[in-house]
C-alpha positions as CSV (number, residue, x, y, z in Angstrom):
1,X,8.9,-16.3,-5.2
2,X,5.3,-15.5,-4.1
3,X,2.9,-14.1,-6.8
4,X,2.6,-10.8,-4.8
5,X,6.3,-10.5,-4.5
6,X,6.9,-11.1,-8.2
7,X,4.1,-8.4,-8.8
8,X,6.1,-6.0,-6.8
9,X,9.3,-6.9,-8.7
10,X,7.7,-6.3,-12.1
11,X,6.1,-3.0,-10.9
12,X,9.7,-2.0,-9.7
13,X,11.3,-3.0,-12.8
14,X,8.7,-0.8,-14.8
15,X,8.8,2.1,-12.7
16,X,12.5,2.1,-12.7
17,X,12.3,2.2,-16.6
18,X,9.6,4.9,-16.3
19,X,11.8,6.9,-13.9
20,X,14.9,6.4,-16.0
21,X,13.1,8.1,-18.9
22,X,12.0,11.1,-16.9
23,X,8.2,9.9,-16.8
24,X,8.1,10.2,-20.6
25,X,7.0,6.7,-21.3
26,X,3.5,5.1,-20.1
27,X,4.5,3.3,-16.9
28,X,1.5,0.9,-17.4
29,X,2.4,0.0,-20.9
30,X,6.0,-0.7,-19.7
31,X,4.4,-3.0,-17.1
32,X,2.5,-4.9,-19.6
33,X,5.3,-5.4,-21.8
34,X,7.4,-6.7,-18.6
35,X,4.5,-9.1,-17.4
36,X,4.1,-10.7,-21.0
37,X,7.9,-11.1,-21.5
38,X,8.9,-12.1,-17.8
39,X,5.6,-13.6,-16.2
40,X,2.9,-14.1,-18.8
41,X,1.2,-16.7,-16.5
42,X,1.2,-14.3,-13.6
43,X,-2.2,-14.6,-11.7
44,X,-2.2,-11.2,-10.1
45,X,-1.5,-9.0,-12.9
46,X,-4.1,-6.4,-11.6
47,X,-2.0,-6.1,-8.2
48,X,1.2,-4.8,-10.2
49,X,-0.9,-2.6,-12.3
50,X,-2.6,-1.0,-9.0
51,X,1.1,-0.4,-7.8
52,X,2.3,1.3,-10.9
53,X,-0.8,3.4,-11.6
54,X,-1.3,4.4,-7.9
55,X,2.5,5.3,-7.8
56,X,2.3,7.2,-11.0
57,X,-1.2,9.0,-9.9
58,X,0.0,10.0,-6.5
59,X,3.7,10.5,-7.4
60,X,3.8,14.2,-6.1
61,X,2.5,13.4,-2.7
62,X,4.4,10.1,-2.5
63,X,7.6,12.1,-3.4
64,X,6.8,14.9,-0.8
65,X,6.5,12.1,1.8
66,X,9.9,10.7,0.8
67,X,11.5,14.1,0.8
68,X,9.8,14.7,4.3
69,X,11.1,11.7,5.9
70,X,14.6,11.3,4.2
71,X,15.6,15.1,4.7
72,X,19.3,14.5,4.1
73,X,18.6,12.8,0.7
74,X,17.4,15.0,-2.0
75,X,15.0,12.8,-4.3
76,X,17.4,13.1,-7.3
77,X,20.3,11.8,-5.1
78,X,18.5,8.9,-4.1
79,X,19.5,5.9,-6.5
80,X,16.6,5.1,-9.0
81,X,16.1,1.6,-7.5
82,X,15.8,3.0,-4.1
83,X,13.7,5.8,-5.0
84,X,11.1,3.4,-6.8
85,X,11.2,1.0,-4.0
86,X,10.3,3.8,-1.4
87,X,7.6,4.9,-4.0
88,X,6.0,1.6,-3.9
89,X,6.4,1.2,0.0
90,X,5.0,4.7,0.5
91,X,2.0,4.0,-2.0
92,X,1.3,0.5,0.0
93,X,1.7,2.3,3.5
94,X,-0.6,5.4,2.4
95,X,-3.0,4.4,-0.3
96,X,-3.8,0.6,0.1
97,X,-5.9,-0.5,3.0
98,X,-5.9,-4.2,2.5
99,X,-2.2,-4.7,2.9
100,X,-0.9,-4.5,6.4
101,X,1.7,-1.8,7.1
102,X,4.4,-4.3,8.3
103,X,4.0,-6.3,5.1
104,X,4.4,-3.3,2.8
105,X,7.5,-2.3,4.6
106,X,8.9,-5.8,4.7
107,X,8.3,-6.3,1.0
108,X,9.8,-2.9,0.1
109,X,13.0,-3.8,2.3
110,X,13.3,-7.3,0.4
111,X,13.0,-5.4,-2.9
112,X,15.7,-2.9,-1.8
113,X,17.9,-5.9,-0.6
114,X,17.5,-7.8,-3.9
115,X,17.7,-4.8,-6.4
116,X,19.5,-2.2,-4.6
117,X,22.9,-1.5,-3.0
118,X,24.3,-2.8,0.2
119,X,22.7,-0.3,2.5
120,X,19.4,0.1,0.6
121,X,17.6,-2.4,3.1
122,X,18.4,-0.2,5.8
123,X,17.6,3.1,4.2
124,X,14.4,1.9,3.0
125,X,13.4,0.6,6.4
126,X,14.3,3.8,8.0
127,X,12.2,6.0,5.8
128,X,9.2,3.7,5.5
129,X,9.4,3.1,9.2
130,X,9.2,7.0,9.7
131,X,6.2,7.2,7.3
132,X,4.4,4.5,9.6
133,X,5.3,6.2,12.7
134,X,3.9,9.4,11.5
135,X,0.6,7.8,10.3
136,X,0.3,6.2,13.8
137,X,1.0,9.4,15.6
138,X,-1.7,11.1,13.4
139,X,-4.3,8.4,14.3
140,X,-4.2,6.7,11.1
141,X,-4.7,3.1,11.3
142,X,-5.6,0.8,8.5
143,X,-8.2,-1.8,9.1
144,X,-5.4,-4.3,7.9
145,X,-3.4,-3.2,10.9
146,X,-6.0,-3.7,13.6
147,X,-5.7,-6.7,15.8
148,X,-7.5,-9.9,14.3
149,X,-10.0,-9.8,17.2
150,X,-11.2,-6.3,16.2
151,X,-11.3,-7.2,12.4
152,X,-13.3,-10.4,13.2
153,X,-15.8,-8.3,15.3
154,X,-16.1,-5.9,12.2
155,X,-16.7,-8.8,9.9
156,X,-19.3,-10.4,11.9
157,X,-21.2,-7.0,12.5
158,X,-21.1,-6.6,8.9
159,X,-22.8,-9.8,8.2
160,X,-25.4,-9.2,11.0
161,X,-26.2,-6.0,9.5
162,X,-26.5,-7.6,5.9
163,X,-28.7,-10.3,7.3
164,X,-30.9,-7.5,8.6
165,X,-31.2,-6.2,5.0
166,X,-28.9,-3.2,5.8
167,X,-25.3,-3.0,4.8
168,X,-24.8,0.0,7.1
169,X,-26.9,1.1,9.9
170,X,-29.0,4.0,8.9
171,X,-30.4,5.1,12.3
172,X,-28.4,5.1,15.4
173,X,-30.9,6.3,17.7
174,X,-31.1,4.3,20.9
175,X,-34.6,3.0,21.8
176,X,-35.9,0.6,24.5
177,X,-35.3,-2.6,22.2
178,X,-32.2,-1.2,20.8
179,X,-30.0,0.6,23.6
180,X,-26.9,2.7,22.6
181,X,-24.6,0.1,23.2
182,X,-26.4,-2.4,20.9
183,X,-24.7,-3.2,17.5
184,X,-27.9,-3.1,15.3
185,X,-30.4,-0.8,14.4
186,X,-34.3,-1.2,14.2
187,X,-35.6,-1.5,10.6
């Protein structure tokens, strides 16, 4: 099991317990306990913490998205495991920009298959697929979802700007030396 997959499994376990207790327990404290008990040598503890804290902080918006894209399933009727897998997947799709959407969906499906019921994987795939398609239809594209060539071009452009002493261009006014299509800005 990869470190990040283990982080997600620990986050799911902690969110399950948090949800089971009606949100009355501190989810991050539950995570800390689970990490120390089940994975004390885990390298990416912060990744688990980001997921748990993000789901709790954005629960209202995340639950609204789940409700929107699973209209036949009122949130309380969704099993606790599936509900929290969907929360993790929705959080990663909408609030984390370094994780590609397809990875977020695939990881959520794997969690659902491992910890959920017989049809959990298909259910999670359907809901998260709808969230992803909605984002795409609204023109929301994470940098991590862009083709590799575009990401490499942006990385090279940032390097050039940094070498010029500017992290971000401050003046985009075209000039004779720097035409409008030139990626650099005069100092």
